[in-house]
N, C-alpha and C positions, 0 to 999 in steps of 0.2 A: 336673599341677598338683603342687606342693608340699604335702606332708603334714608331721605331727609327726615322721616317721621317714624322711624321702625324697621321692622323687618317683613320682607316680601317672600310668598312660598312662589317658587316658578316652576311650571309644568315645561320641562325640557323637550317633551314630545310636540305640545303645541306651541311652543316657544309665547307662553302668555302667563301671567301673573294671576294664580287662583286663590290667594288668600293674603291678608296685610295682618299685622300686628302693630298697633301704635306703641312706641316706647319712649317715654319721656326721657329726655336728656340726651338723645343720640344725636350727633353731629357729625362733621367732616371726618373727625377722628375715629369714628367708631368702625368695628370690625365685627365679624361674626367666626367662630371657631367651633367645631364639632368636637366634643368630648369623647373619651373611650367608653363613657357611660351610655352614649348613645344621644346625648342632650347638646343642644346650642348653647354658646355663651356669647353675649353680647357687651361690650364696653361701652358706658355711655357716662355723661356728666354726674358724678357721686354714686354712681352705681354699676355692678356688674349683674346682668339678667341672665337667668337660667331659662332656657324656652325649650319645651317639649315641642319638636319638629313636626311630630305626627298631627298633633292637635292645634298647633300655634298659639300655644298658651303660655302665659308667664308661671313657670313652676316656682321659682324662687327670684328674689331681689337682694343681693347682699350689698350693703352701703360700704361704699370706699370713700376716701377724701380726694378732691380734685377729679381729674379726667385721665383715668388709667391709658395706657397703652393697650393695643389688641392683646388679649389673653393668648399665652402659650402655656402649654402643657409640659410638665416635668417627664422625663423619658418614662418612668415608671406608671405615669397617668395618676397619681395621687396627688399631685399638687397644681395649682393654676399660678403661673407667675405674671405679674404686671408691673412696668415700670410706671412711675409717675414724671412723664416727661417735663411738668413744671419744675419740679424738684431739681431735675437733671439739668434744667438751663440755669439754676442758681448755682451750680457747681457742687451740689450734693451729691455724691456717688453712692451707687448701690442701694438705692432705696426701691425695694421691691415690697409688693403685697404678696401674701401667700395665702391662699385660700384652699382649704380641702374641698373637693366637691363632694357632695353626697351621694350615697349609692342610690342605685335605682330603686 
């Protein structure tokens, strides 16, 4: 789950947090999504983090401009789509980032 400072691993059986990962730039608009490649993706200010959920480590940091929306995968799983809400508020439509996720 996303916390105010990063990502937390939750043990659902014990109902307890069993690990945390600090992610700079994570805020109220951050979210986490599981990718088809088994990795987690977390949006934050200026960056999209690719996290290995087994080891709770950052695998890759993909720089982006602004604070992107929560990532969404294309139907074929080959692309990540994120809107730039700041640009949408300025009435610039269809501004999306397209990032190809690396293979495992």
